[in-house]
N, C-alpha and C positions, 0 to 999 in steps of 0.2 A: 358621936358627940365629943368623946375624949380626944380623938384625933383632930377634930376641928379646933378645939381649944388649944391643943398643942401648936398647931400652925399659926393661930392667932397670936399666941405668946411669942412664937419664933419670929414672926413678922415684926412685932414690937421691939424685939431685941436685935434687929438687923443693924449692923454697923454701917457707917457711911461708905466704907470700902466695899461692902457687899452691895449696897445700893448702886454705887458707881459701876460695879461689874454688871449688875442687872441692866442698867441703862445702856451700857455698851453692847450687851447681848441683844437687847431689844432693837437697838439701832442697826445691828448687823442683820437681824432677821428682816427688818423693814427695808434695808438696802437690797436684800435678795428679792423681795416682793416687787419693789419699784424697778429693779433691774430686769426682772422677767417681763414687766409691762412696757418699759421704755428703752432698756438697754444702756441706760446711763444713770444708774442709781446713785453712785458716789457723787457725780456732778450735781444732780438735782438736790441731794440731801446736804450738800455743803462741803465738798472736798476743798482743800486749799488750792485754788487756781489763781495765780498771780494777776492775770489780766482782769478777772472779775472782781478781785479785791481792790485793784487799782481803780476800778470804775465805781467803787463805793460799797461793795458787798463785804464789808469788814466783819460781819457776823461769821464768815467762813473761818476766820482765825479761831473761833470757839467751836463751831460745829465739826470741824475737821478732827478735833480731839476725840470725838465719839464715833468715828467711822473707821472701818478696817477693810483692807483690800481683799482678804480671803480668810478662810477659817483658821489656818495656822497662825496668821498674823494676829487674829483675835485671841487665840488660845495662849500664845506666848505672852502677849501683853497682859492678859487677865491673870495669868499665873504670877507674873511679876508684880502686878498691882496688889494681889492678895497677900503675897509674901511681904512686900514692903509697906503696904498701906495700913495694915492692922496695928503695927508697932508705932508708925508715925502718928496715927490717929490717937493712940493711947498716950504717947508722950506729949503731944501738942494740944490735945483736945479736939473736939469735932469742928468748931468754927475755924480754928487756926489751921487744922488739917485741910479744910476746904480752900482756905486762902492760899496755902502752899500749892495745893494740887492745881487750882485753876490759874493762878498767876504763872506757875511754871509752864503749864500747857500753853498759855497765851504767849509767853515770851518765846517758847520753842517754836510756835507757829509763826510768830513775827520774825524770828531769826531765819526760818526757812523761807519766808516771804521775801526777805531781803537778799538772801544768798543762794537760794535754790530755785531754778526756773521751772522745774517739773512739778506736776500735780503731786500733792502729798496728803496722806491721811494717817490717823493713828493716835493712840494715847501715849506714845513713847515720850514726847516732850514732858508731859505731866509725870510720867513714871520716873524719868530721869530726874525730875524735880524732887521726887521722894528720895532718890539716891543722894541728891544734894543736901536734903534735910538730914540724911544719915551722916554725911560728912560734917555737918554742923554739930551733931551729937558727939561725933568723934572729937572734934576740936574742943568741945565744951569740957569733956573729961575722958581723955584717951584710955586711962586705966580701967575706969568703970565700963566704958564701951567694949574694950577687949575682953573684960570678964564676962559680959553678957553675950557678945557676938563672936568673940575671937577675931579673926581677920577675914571671915567668910564674905561679909557684905562689901568690904573694901576690895577684895579680890573680884567679886561679882561686878562692881563698877568698872574696874580696870578691864576685865574681859569684854564687857559690853562695848566699851570705847574702842578697844582694839578690833573687835569683830566689825564694828561700824566702819572702821577705816579700810578693812580689807575686803568686805563683802560689797557687791554691787547693789545699787538701788536702795541704799540706806541713807536716810536723811540725817547726816551727821550734824548739820547746822541746828536742826530741831532738837537733837539729843543734847548737844553741848549747851545750847541756849537754855533748855529746860534744867540741866544740871546746875548751871551757874545761878539761874533764877531761884531754884529750890534752896540753894545755900544762902543766897541773899535774903530771900523771903523768910526762911527759918530764923535768920539773924534778926529780921525786922519784927517778927511777932513773938519770938521766945517760946519757952515751954508753957504748958497749960496754966500753970499757977502764976506766971509772970505778967506784970502789967505791960501793956503795949506802948503807952505814952511815956517813954523814957528817951532822953536825948540821944543816946547811942542808937536805939532802935529807930528813932525818927530819921536818922541819917540813912539807915538801910532802907527804910520805907521810901524815902525820896529817891534813893539809888535804883530800886527796882521799878519805880514809876518812870524814871527817866529812861531806863533801859528799854522798857516796853514801848513807850511812846516814841523814843528815838529810833528803834528798829522799824516801827510802823511807818514813821515819816520817811526814813531813809529808803525803805522798800517802795513806798508810793512814789517818791521822787525818781527812783531808778526805773520803775515800771512805766511811769508816765513820760519818761524822756525818749521813748521809742514808739514808732507808729504801730508796732506789733500789738500793743495794748488795744488799740481801737479796731484793728483788723480782726484779731482773735475774739474780742468781746462782741463785735457786731456779728461775726459768723455764728457765735454761740447763741446769741439771742434770736437771730434769724432762724437757725435750725430748730429752736424751741418754739417757733411760731409767734415770736414776739417782735413783729416787724417794726412797730412803732419805736420800741426801745432800741432796736438795731439801728434805725435811722437817727435817733438821738445821739447814739455813740459815734456813728459815722460823721454827723455834722460837727460834733466836738473835735473829732480827729482832723477834719478838714480845716478847722480854724487854725490848728497848729501845723498841719502838713497839707496845705491847699493843693499841692501837685501830686499827692499820693495816688497813684493809678489804681491800686487795689481798692481803696476806699471809694473812689469815683465809680469804678466798675460795679461794686456792690450796691451803691446807691441807685445806679441806673437800673439794675436788675430788680431791686425791690420796688422801685417806683413804677416799673412796667407791669407789675402784677395787678 
């Protein structure tokens, strides 16, 4: 009974950082289960796939934040989240911490959507957002920041940016987008005791909103300007057994590209079934 009470109390004391880590771990395990059953767990659970986002699945900008490609990807991101998250949560408070985390992650996903064609997953955009919030703390009071942290966290940010530039398969657009959004969002909400509705903060709030919406609109315009959107989307839905949805995508594509042979061929194949 004593052990049970201990665990109950421990659950009540969970930080949002620990809860976010738990959600990421659960999603990783779920991905493995779906992957064993279907072979495409990441795609089914919401990886950032530009063609599918361009066809209206904007929820993937959020879901991709909770998916990881492999165990090492998960471990490194969760270690970074734990190290950075607990202090940002303490300085900004729970609600503002969540705003920083999610807006940074969404802007990171949107930047990747606009600039990176490949499939992408991971909490890195949100984690770089926490690094951006650290930069805000440094700007707020460099002397106090250095007294608490020294230069370790600033060096960590620099190392991560350099590694992203030299290592292959790193989504730098998502990282830098998250970093910028984290700094702007931290400026928009302020520390835990500060009021949000102040003139200077409202400017930053508008700025982060414009950044997020602008990247999504730009990404959608870019993706929808190519017939590949409709070809890839139709193929995905068809392979998932959603033939009606595949035909809808093909018909939309043929309105824009009436002579596109790949779309015409796919439509004839599906209609013959």
